[in-house]
Backbone as a ProteinNet text record, in pm:
[ID]
protein_1_A
[PRIMARY]
XXXXXXXXXXXXXXXXXXXXXXXXXXXXXXXXXXXXXXXXXXXXXXXXXXXXXXXXXXXXXXXXXXXXXXXXXXXXXXXXXXXXXXXXXXXXXXXXXXXXXXXXXXXXXXXXXXXXXXXXXXXXXXXXXXXXXXXXXXXXXXXXXXXXXXXXXXXXXXXXXXXXXXXXXXXXXXXXXXXXXXXXXXXXXXXXXXXXXXXXXXXXXXXXXXXXXXXXXXXXXXXXXXXXXXX
[TERTIARY]
9606.7	9614	9603.2	9731.7	9688.6	9543.6	9548	9407.8	9410.6	9317.8	9344.8	9381.9	9388.6	9386.7	9274.4	9244.5	9082.5	9052.7	9131.2	9073	9037.7	9077.4	9044.5	8887.4	8882	8771.1	8648.8	8689.8	8572.3	8519.7	8603.5	8562.3	8491	8522.1	8473.3	8375.4	8343.9	8222.4	8088.8	8160.2	8078.3	8019	8125.2	8107.4	7987.3	7962	7921.8	7756.8	7753.7	7631	7508.8	7629.5	7561.9	7536.3	7430.1	7388.6	7340.5	7373.1	7311.1	7289.9	7213.7	7191.1	7249.7	7302.7	7344.1	7306	7281	7210.2	7334.8	7317.9	7391.1	7463.6	7574.9	7683.5	7757.7	7777.1	7829.8	7997.5	8049.4	8158	8280.2	8365.7	8487.8	8513.4	8494.5	8542.3	8640.9	8728.3	8903.9	8866.9	8817.2	8817.8	8915.1	8952.5	9083.3	9114.1	9187.1	9271.4	9180.6	9172.2	9071.1	9062.8	8987.7	8971.8	8928.8	8960.6	8898.5	8788.2	8664	8516.8	8483.2	8372.4	8284	8168.1	8104.9	7999	7906.6	7820.6	7736.9	7582.9	7532.5	7400.8	7278.1	7203.1	7099.4	7057.4	7055.6	7017.5	6834.8	6755	6608	6569.8	6460.2	6435.5	6492.3	6589.1	6655.1	6575.7	6636.5	6558.4	6550.4	6497.6	6481.4	6623.9	6715.2	6797.8	6750.8	6784.7	6711.9	6667.2	6529.4	6511.5	6603.5	6620.4	6739.9	6842.5	6866.9	6994.2	7042.6	7169.1	7216.5	7338.5	7319	7425.1	7396.3	7438.5	7442.7	7535	7600.6	7663.9	7834.4	7884.3	8003.3	8101.9	8209.5	8282.4	8399.7	8442.2	8498.2	8642.8	8740.4	8842.1	8958.4	8947.8	9003.1	9019.6	8898.1	8873.6	8857.8	8955.8	8971.4	8906	8810.7	8761.3	8840	8940.6	8987.1	8947.6	8923.9	8888.9	8899.2	8921.6	8941.9	8800.1	8726.1	8608.6	8595.9	8576.3	8609.2	8484.1	8398.9	8247.3	8093.7	8169.2	8070.9	8025.9	8054.3	8003.1	8077.5	8231.9	8277	8269	8251.7	8235.4	8102.9	8013.4	7883	7884.9	7967.7	8024.1	8078.6	8167.6	8276.5	8168	8091.7	7972.1	7953.7	7888.7	7830.4	7868.3	7987.5	8097.7	8135.8	8154.4	8197.6	8094.2	7963.3	7838.2	7796.7	7815.4	7824	7903.3	8033.1	8117.7	8181.9	8135.6	8149	8338.7	8346	8486.8	8501.3	8618.2	8619.7	8650.7	8632.1	8645.7	8773.8	8810.4	8939.4	8923.3	8926.5	8872.5	9006.1	9089.6	9182.3	9140	9197.9	9168.3	9283.7	9270.2	9383.9	9386.2	9508.7	9523.9	9461.1	9461.6	9392.9	9289.7	9161.1	9067.3	9008.1	8971.5	8912.6	8786.6	8777.7	8654.4	8597.5	8452.2	8377.9	8464.1	8528.3	8631.4	8720.9	8802.9	8915.6	8893.1	8755.9	8710.2	8649.5	8623.6	8590.2	8689.2	8658.9	8791.9	8746.4	8654	8651.5	8730.2	8764.2	8888.4	9021.6	9067.2	9216.5	9299.1	9263.9	9319.8	9277.5	9171.4	9162.4	9243.5	9222.7	9350.9	9365.5	9244.8	9258.2	9308.2	9274.7	9340.8	9478.5	9524.2	9664.4	9734.5	9696.8	9745.4	9757.4	9673.2	9667.7	9775.2	9799.9	9878.1	10013.3	10016.3	10146	10185.9	10211.8	10234.6	10323.1	10414.6	10470.4	10402.4	10255.8	10172	10109.3	10119.8	10012.9	10039.8	10147.1	10216.7	10104.3	9961.4	9874.4	9899.1	9928.4	9937.3	9819.1	9819.8	9724	9691.8	9607.4	9600.9	9656.8	9610.5	9716.9	9702.7	9847	9816.1	9852.9	9860.8	9907.3	9776.8	9740.3	9627.1	9690.4	9640.8	9687.1	9619	9704	9701.6	9702.2	9781.7	9754.2	9747.3	9884.8	9925.5	9796.5	9696.7	9571.1	9490	9474	9380.5	9473.5	9393.5	9436.9	9375.5	9256	9201	9152.2	9219.6	9179.9	9091.8	8999.5	8920.3	8957.2	9004.1	9072.5	8975.2	8924.9	8831.7	8879.7	8837.9	8871.7	8786.1	8775.3	8715.7	8841.4	8772.4	8871.6	8848.2	8978	9060.5	9102.9	9062.9	9111.4	9176.2	9078.7	9123.4	9226.7	9260.8	9360.4	9277.9	9338.1	9320.3	9313.1	9236.3	9245	9373.8	9464.6	9606.6	9632.7	9534	9513.4	9549.5	9486.7	9539.1	9694.8	9759.2	9881.7	9988	9961.3	10028.5	10024.4	9885.5	9865.7	9906.8	9912.3	9965.1	10097.7	10186.6	10327.9	10378.6	10274.9	10314.3	10317.6	10220.8	10205.9	10259.6	10303	10332.8	10230.6	10202	10087.5	10098.4	10226.3	10276.8	10194.6	10111.3	10044.4	9868	9868.7	9756	9668.1	9539.3	9452.9	9400.4	9438.3	9351.8	9268	9152.8	9039.6	9017.1	9052.2	9018.1	8865.3	8804.3	8684.8	8701.6	8651.6	8616.7	8492.1	8468.2	8353.8	8360.7	8305.9	8321.6	8171.1	8171.1	8039	8002.2	8187.6	8142.5	8273.3	8432.7	8516.1	8497.7	8580.3	8606.7	8694.3	8726.5	8834.1	8997.9	8967	9113	9230.9	9335.4	9464.3	9475	9384.6	9394.4	9467	9410.4	9409.5	9579.4	9627.3	9709.2	9840.1	9817	9897.8	9933.5	9827.9	9837.4	9903.2	9881.9	9963.5	10119.9	10122.7	10293.6	10345	10271.4	10305.8	10351.3	10261	10272.7	10400.7	10400.2	10491.3	10468.4	10361.3	10352.5	10204.7	10149.2	10000.9	9945	9850.1	9791.6	9680.8	9685.8	9604.9	9486.4	9352.6	9251.1	9220.1	9101.4	9077.6	9026.7	8903.6	8849.7	8739.7	8644.3	8540.2	8508.6	8463.8	8395.2	8245.8	8236.2	8080.4	8028	7927	7857.5	7840.6	7828.4	7826.3	7681.8	7568.8	7427.5	7444.8	7564.6	7528.6	7486.3	7375.4	7273	7314.8	7277.7	7300.3	7278.2	7200.7	7180.4	7316.4	7351.3	7467.2	7569.3	7618.5	7710	7726	7603.7	7602.9	7615.4	7553.6	7593.5	7738.3	7790.2	7961.4	8008.9	7994.2	8049.1	8030.9	7887.2	7853.6	7945.5	7920.9	8026.6	8168	8196.1	8375.3	8402	8313.3	8316	8303.9	8217.4	8206.9	8312.8	8376.7	8506.4	8620.4	8637.5	8764.6	8708.6	8625	8597.1	8582.5	8556.9	8550.5	8669.5	8780.7	8930.3	8990	8948.2	8982.6	9116.8	9153	9295.7	9409.2	9502.7	9641.5	9659.5	9543.2	9532.9	9561.4	9607.7	9653.2	9603.4	9507.8	9449.4	9494.8
10787.4	10878	10999.4	11126	11200.7	11292.8	11403.8	11486.6	11628.9	11667.3	11818.7	11920.5	12055.3	12160.9	12219	12325	12359.5	12410.3	12498	12566.1	12464.4	12345.6	12264	12219.6	12157	12120.7	12181.6	12335.4	12421.4	12421.5	12431.7	12452.3	12373.3	12260.3	12066.5	12063	12106.2	12096.1	12223.7	12312.3	12443.5	12382.9	12314.2	12269.7	12168.2	12092.3	11968.4	12034.5	12120.7	12187.2	12204.6	12250.1	12270.5	12095.9	12156.7	12005.6	12049.9	11960.4	11973.4	11804.1	11781.4	11648.7	11645.7	11540.1	11532	11425	11381.2	11265.1	11180.7	11027.4	10956.5	11023.9	10980.5	11074.8	10957.6	10940.4	10864.6	10817.4	10721	10724	10837.8	10835.1	10918.3	10893.7	11008.9	10957.5	11047.8	11037.1	11100.1	11203.2	11275.4	11418.9	11486.9	11631.8	11706.9	11731.4	11821.3	11869.6	11896.5	11813.9	11819.6	11958	11983.8	12120.6	12130.1	12216.1	12203.8	12283.3	12210.8	12267.4	12271	12384.2	12392.7	12295.3	12247.5	12146.4	12195.9	12077.2	12112.3	12159.1	12251.5	12248.9	12108.1	12084	11975	11949	11835.8	11827	11831.1	11856	11845	11720.5	11739.2	11602.9	11558.7	11606.9	11549.8	11585.3	11497.9	11554.8	11676.7	11781.5	11877.6	11866.7	11963.7	12004.6	11968.6	11941.8	11929.2	12075.8	12091.3	12222.3	12257.7	12392.5	12465.6	12468.3	12362.1	12401.1	12558.6	12588.7	12674.5	12710.6	12589.7	12554.8	12644.1	12722.3	12780	12806.2	12675.7	12651.6	12729.4	12773.2	12836.6	12719.4	12763.7	12650.7	12741.9	12631	12662.1	12715.2	12680.4	12725.1	12637.8	12536.9	12458.1	12334	12253.9	12122.9	12120.6	11966.3	11935.9	11780.3	11734.9	11628.8	11590.5	11459.3	11420.1	11279.3	11214.8	11107	11052.1	10884.6	10816.3	10752.5	10716.3	10691.6	10602.9	10489.7	10370.7	10351.5	10385.1	10342.9	10431.8	10552.1	10653.2	10641.8	10514.6	10501.9	10599.8	10580.2	10664.7	10800.8	10833.6	11009.7	11048.4	10947.2	10991.6	11046.9	10932.2	10973.2	11072.3	11108.1	11208.5	11351.2	11353.5	11441.3	11516.1	11369.1	11430	11481.7	11419	11495.6	11620.8	11675.1	11784	11897.8	11842.6	11929.8	11953.6	11834.4	11849.1	11923.4	11947.2	11990.6	12150.4	12162.4	12286.8	12299.1	12156.4	12130.2	12128.8	12168.3	12142.6	11985	12014.6	11875.9	11845.6	11760.9	11720.4	11557	11524.6	11426	11376.4	11250	11198.4	11119.3	11166.3	11091.5	11049.6	10907.5	10827.1	10875.9	10891.1	10951.8	10853	10706.7	10581.1	10557.5	10614.5	10567.2	10439.2	10411.7	10253.7	10216.7	10134.2	10087.5	9971.9	9966.9	9837.3	9726.7	9701.4	9560.8	9589.5	9692.7	9674.5	9658.4	9679.4	9631.7	9513.7	9447.2	9296.1	9203.7	9165.8	9139.2	8962.1	8939.5	8780.8	8728.7	8826.3	8826.3	8817.5	8700	8758.8	8830.1	8864.6	8940.3	9060.4	9115.9	9259.5	9334.5	9465.1	9548.1	9579	9574.5	9569.1	9394.4	9307.1	9211.6	9185.6	9234.8	9257.4	9338.4	9424.7	9499.2	9481.6	9393.2	9323.6	9217.2	9125.9	9036.9	9063.1	9210	9227.7	9394.6	9397.9	9524.1	9612.7	9605.4	9674.1	9762.5	9705.9	9777.4	9875.8	9896.4	9975.4	10132.2	10159	10320.9	10392.2	10415.8	10472.7	10629	10688	10838.9	10889.5	10994.5	11077.9	11190.7	11269.6	11390.5	11478.9	11493	11588.6	11530.8	11539.8	11465.5	11555.5	11691.8	11816	11891.1	11942.5	12053.9	12196.8	12251.1	12390.3	12446.7	12549.3	12581.8	12500	12372.5	12254.8	12309.4	12419.1	12448.1	12509.5	12577.2	12629.4	12498.3	12424.1	12293.6	12223.8	12235.9	12170.3	12016.1	11968.1	11872.7	11778.1	11680.3	11641.3	11496	11488.7	11345	11286.9	11182.3	11103.7	10959.3	10971.4	10816.5	10779.6	10625.1	10553.1	10407.8	10340.7	10219.9	10085.5	10017.1	9872.3	9782.5	9758.8	9650.4	9554.4	9426.2	9310.9	9325.5	9412.2	9413.6	9568.2	9619.2	9719.9	9846.6	9970.3	10093.4	10067.9	10157.9	10126.9	10171.7	10143.6	10204.6	10333.9	10364.2	10532.8	10642.3	10596.1	10721.8	10726.6	10603.1	10603.3	10715.5	10731.3	10867.6	11002.3	11002.6	11141.1	11158.5	11034.4	11014.9	11039.9	10991.3	10981.9	11129.3	11214.6	11355.9	11438.6	11428.9	11546.2	11548.3	11670.5	11653.4	11666.7	11555.8	11603.3	11632.4	11673.6	11738.6	11867.6	11821.9	11922.9	11935.5	11825.7	11787.5	11681.7	11702.4	11578	11512.6	11406.4	11296.7	11209.6	11198.6	11107.5	11023.5	10910.3	10808	10752.5	10740.1	10670.4	10587.6	10466.5	10378.8	10328.5	10263.8	10237.8	10066.1	9975.6	9892.2	9780.8	9677.3	9575.9	9474.1	9428.7	9386.4	9364.5	9402.8	9449.3	9534.5	9505.3	9642.3	9723.5	9818.2	9882.4	9816.7	9754.7	9658.9	9767.7	9708.1	9777.5	9926.8	9954.3	10026.8	10181	10225.8	10340.7	10353.9	10243.5	10272.2	10234.7	10152.8	10154.1	10259.7	10349.1	10464.6	10574.6	10573.3	10657.5	10606.9	10520.4	10461.5	10543.5	10492.7	10537.3	10718.5	10774.2	10906.2	10943.3	10917.2	10929.1	11073.2	11109.5	11232.2	11267.2	11319.1	11392.2	11307.4	11357.2	11302.5	11214.1	11106.4	10989.1	10937.2	10976.8	10892	10779.6	10681.9	10544.9	10554.8	10629.1	10608.1	10551.7	10518.8	10448	10420.8	10280.2	10198.2	10229.7	10229.8	10275.7	10181.8	10102.7	10000.3	10102.3	10021.6	10087.6	10134.9	10101.3	10195.3	10295	10288	10406.5	10518.9	10570.2	10689.1	10796.4	10916.1	11036.6	11024.4	10958.3	10962.5	10901.2	10745.8	10713.1	10832.1	10882.1	10968.8	11066.6	11140.5	11248.9	11186.6	11044.2	11017	11002	10921.1	10929.2	11079.2	11190.3	11312	11354.1	11334.5	11380.7	11316.4	11192.3	11106.9	11150.2	11159	11208.1	11370.2	11443	11548.3	11543.3	11493.5	11482	11425	11282.5	11249.4	11345.7	11418.8	11511	11607.1	11677.3	11786.9	11754.5	11617.8	11561	11549.9	11481.4	11467.3	11630.4	11738.4	11846.4	11888.3	12015.4	12054.5	12030.5	11983.1	11971.7	11827.1	11745.8	11611.1	11505.2	11398.8	11280.5	11174.3	11129.8	10986.2	10888.7
10627.9	10497.1	10518.4	10545.2	10573.8	10536.2	10584.7	10558.5	10512.8	10456.9	10367.1	10480.5	10417.3	10488.1	10481.7	10582.3	10648.3	10519.4	10451.4	10280.7	10235.5	10183.3	10123.6	10178.9	10290.6	10348.5	10355.1	10381.6	10367.1	10210.2	10119.4	9972.1	9914.4	9941.8	9916	9990.3	10122.9	10147.2	10123	10081.5	10045.9	9873.2	9806.8	9646.5	9687.9	9780	9758.3	9821.8	9835	9890	9749	9621.8	9501	9428.7	9369.2	9259.2	9148.5	9062.8	8924.7	8882.7	8777.1	8698.1	8584.2	8540.9	8423.1	8349.5	8217.3	8155.2	8095.7	8060.3	7970.9	7850.1	7852.1	7736.4	7695.9	7549.6	7476.2	7489.7	7470.4	7453.7	7384.3	7426.3	7375.9	7209.7	7114.6	6991.7	6902.1	7018.8	6982.4	6911.5	6919.9	6880.3	6889.7	6849.6	6853	6995.3	7018.5	7149.6	7265.6	7358	7461.6	7550.6	7593.9	7632.1	7767.8	7876.7	8005	8016.6	8070.1	8049.9	8165.2	8205.4	8308.1	8297.4	8409.8	8419.7	8328.4	8231.5	8189.3	8271	8196.5	8277.6	8241.2	8341.3	8323	8180.4	8145.4	8012.1	8002.9	7895.4	7912.9	7954	8044.3	8059.6	8189	8245.9	8344	8451.9	8613.4	8673.8	8756	8837.7	8874.5	8981.2	9022.2	9132.4	9269.3	9350.5	9457.1	9534.2	9615.7	9683.3	9767.6	9747	9798.8	9746.6	9597.2	9546.8	9495.9	9523.9	9441.1	9362.3	9279.5	9167.3	9057.9	9005.3	8896.9	8771.1	8754.1	8655.5	8667.1	8793.7	8811.8	8873	8846.1	8889.5	9005.6	9101.9	9226.4	9168.3	9028	9010	9072.7	9204.7	9221	9256	9158.5	9170.6	9034.8	8966.5	8837.1	8839.9	8753.9	8743.4	8612.2	8637.3	8478.6	8473.6	8362.9	8357.6	8203	8193.8	8091.2	8062.6	7944.6	7949.5	7795.8	7805.5	7709.6	7628.4	7718.7	7650.1	7722.8	7811.4	7849.9	8003.4	8031	8176.2	8284.4	8273.5	8352.6	8313.6	8205.6	8135.2	8244.7	8242.3	8301.7	8443.4	8531.1	8663.7	8689.1	8592.1	8590	8579.7	8486.5	8479	8584.9	8651.7	8786.1	8895.8	8898.6	9016.6	8997.1	8876.8	8815.8	8859.9	8822.8	8818.8	8976.6	9055.4	9210.1	9292.6	9232.2	9293.2	9232.5	9143.9	9093.8	9003	9007.3	8942.2	8751.3	8722.9	8555.4	8558.5	8378.4	8353.9	8224.6	8258.5	8133.3	8104.8	7988.2	7930.1	7871.2	7887.8	7865.9	7711.4	7612.1	7480.7	7409.6	7415	7319.6	7181.8	7131.8	6987.4	6891.3	6931.3	6860.7	6957.7	6937.9	6984.3	6994.5	7118.3	7155.2	7035.8	6977.3	6889.6	6967.3	6954.2	7058.5	6981.8	6892.4	6876.4	6928	6956	7035.6	7209.9	7248.7	7371.1	7385.5	7298.5	7312.5	7367.7	7534.6	7619.8	7592.8	7528.5	7506	7391.2	7307.4	7190.1	7230.4	7224.3	7265.2	7169.2	7062.7	6954.9	6957.4	7019.1	7008.7	7084	7083	7127.9	7262.3	7338.9	7479.8	7540.5	7484.8	7512.5	7506.8	7390.6	7348.6	7446.6	7444.4	7561.8	7716.5	7729.9	7863.3	7884.1	7787.1	7793.9	7755.2	7721	7663	7721	7868.4	7918	7836.8	7725.6	7669.6	7533	7550.6	7433.9	7484.4	7642.1	7739.8	7739.3	7652.3	7649.8	7566.3	7592.7	7479	7510.8	7365	7342.7	7336.6	7455.5	7441	7388.3	7343.8	7265.4	7340.1	7463.2	7573.4	7703.9	7762.8	7901.8	7980.3	7956.3	8040.7	8048.7	8170.4	8212.9	8194.4	8134.3	8134.3	8304.2	8360	8469.7	8575.3	8575.7	8658.3	8801.1	8831.2	8970.3	9057.6	8935.2	9013	9082.9	9038.4	9116	9229.9	9331	9442.6	9483.7	9415.1	9412.8	9272	9290.5	9152.6	9164.7	9091.2	9106.1	8967.3	8980.6	8870.7	8853.3	8740.3	8688.1	8576.6	8617.2	8487.3	8496.2	8392.9	8422.1	8428.6	8512	8548.7	8426.6	8405.6	8300.6	8388.1	8347.4	8407.4	8573.1	8644.7	8780.9	8792.6	8677.2	8690.9	8665.3	8688.6	8623	8445.8	8365.3	8258.5	8216.7	8139.7	8147.5	8060.7	7988.2	7935.6	8021.6	8173.9	8277.2	8323.7	8285.2	8334.9	8262.8	8138.8	8073.2	8179.5	8189.6	8258.6	8375.5	8465	8600.8	8585.3	8495	8497.2	8450.9	8373.8	8309.1	8380	8539.8	8579.8	8746.8	8807	8934.2	8996.2	9120.4	9192.9	9357.3	9365.3	9493.6	9525.9	9652.4	9713.3	9664.3	9587.6	9563.6	9619.5	9645.8	9719.4	9594.3	9588.9	9430.8	9501.7	9442.8	9499	9366.2	9348.6	9258.4	9250.2	9127.3	9127.4	8975	8984.8	8884.6	8864.5	8765.8	8715.1	8658	8685.5	8637.6	8636.2	8571.4	8589	8680.3	8765.6	8841.6	8938.8	8897.7	8947.9	9065.2	9197.1	9282.9	9258.2	9321.7	9317.5	9319.1	9422.4	9414.7	9454.7	9382.3	9401.1	9333.5	9244.3	9102.6	9164.1	9297.7	9304.2	9369.3	9439.9	9542.3	9411.2	9312.4	9216.9	9106.9	9131.5	9051.2	9132.1	9274	9346.7	9378.3	9365	9358.4	9225.2	9125.4	8946.4	8980	9049.1	9086.1	9162.9	9261.4	9352	9438.7	9450.2	9536.9	9536.1	9618.4	9607.9	9737.5	9767.4	9892.3	9869.3	9839.3	9766.2	9863.3	9809.3	9910.1	9875.9	9940.6	9921.7	9807.7	9758.7	9603.2	9644.1	9516.7	9527	9370	9411.7	9264.1	9227.3	9129	9085.5	9019.7	9008.7	8889.6	8742.2	8641.3	8499.3	8515.2	8609.5	8589.1	8762.4	8790.7	8919.7	8890.4	8953.8	8943.7	9032.1	9007.4	9063.3	9203.9	9257.8	9432.5	9449.1	9392.3	9461.3	9438.7	9372.1	9321.5	9460.2	9477.1	9578.1	9717.7	9713.7	9856.1	9891.7	9799.8	9833.8	9809.6	9758.6	9769	9922.1	9940.8	10099.7	10199.4	10200	10302.3	10316.1	10200.6	10166.7	10242.6	10180	10249.1	10418.7	10469.6	10604.9	10648.2	10606.3	10651.8	10683	10532.2	10539.3	10624.2	10670.8	10774.1	10879.7	10915.3	11041.2	11091.1	11008.2	11021.5	11119.4	11018.8	11089.2	10996.1	11044.2	10968.4	11097.1	10981.6	11053.7	11132.8	11106.6	11164.5	11059.2	11102.7	11013.1	11058	10989.1	10992.1	10920.7
[MASK]
+++++++++++++++++++++++++++++++++++++++++++++++++++++++++++++++++++++++++++++++++++++++++++++++++++++++++++++++++++++++++++++++++++++++++++++++++++++++++++++++++++++++++++++++++++++++++++++++++++++++++++++++++++++++++++++++++++++++

């Protein structure tokens, strides 16, 4: 996969030297119009930032963390990525939020099960599927839970609605047992543009150290590739 420009490699490596800690958050509640938000400061009682951290709550303005979270697990990882990269956050919220009953995968009559069985039902309307100042972001982390081995389909509308030309896209997912599988590749094909990286799967219990280790390895890989090289 082709690699990033020197400017992105430098900014990502610099951003990853900043650290902050986030707590567990609840599932999306289907609130009104989503807003792009800066990373939240660590919650009271969260572990201290690593010694020497220079993170001060500011953003780089070039990294965006977009996510859909049905139960809060993906949201928690997205928060940590935003805090540690200085990226902005954008939540994908269905107009009709998923309830616990909707997500009862053992019930063939539940909403998620019916949508899985009938692909025509997967066109989930979002409160907002476009991002203000989209052209200002050159790096997009895209997060989602895995449903039946696939990327949760509420992210499809966002991918289809935006032009990823010139952007580096870094997928990540959460699941209890399933791997990333072909979900990132399928989203890349749906987008039809952008430099899509391999992505990462996190367990539903992924901790801050695991997220940080991935970001560190990602930054090292991109920087070691060097500008102008096709890896």
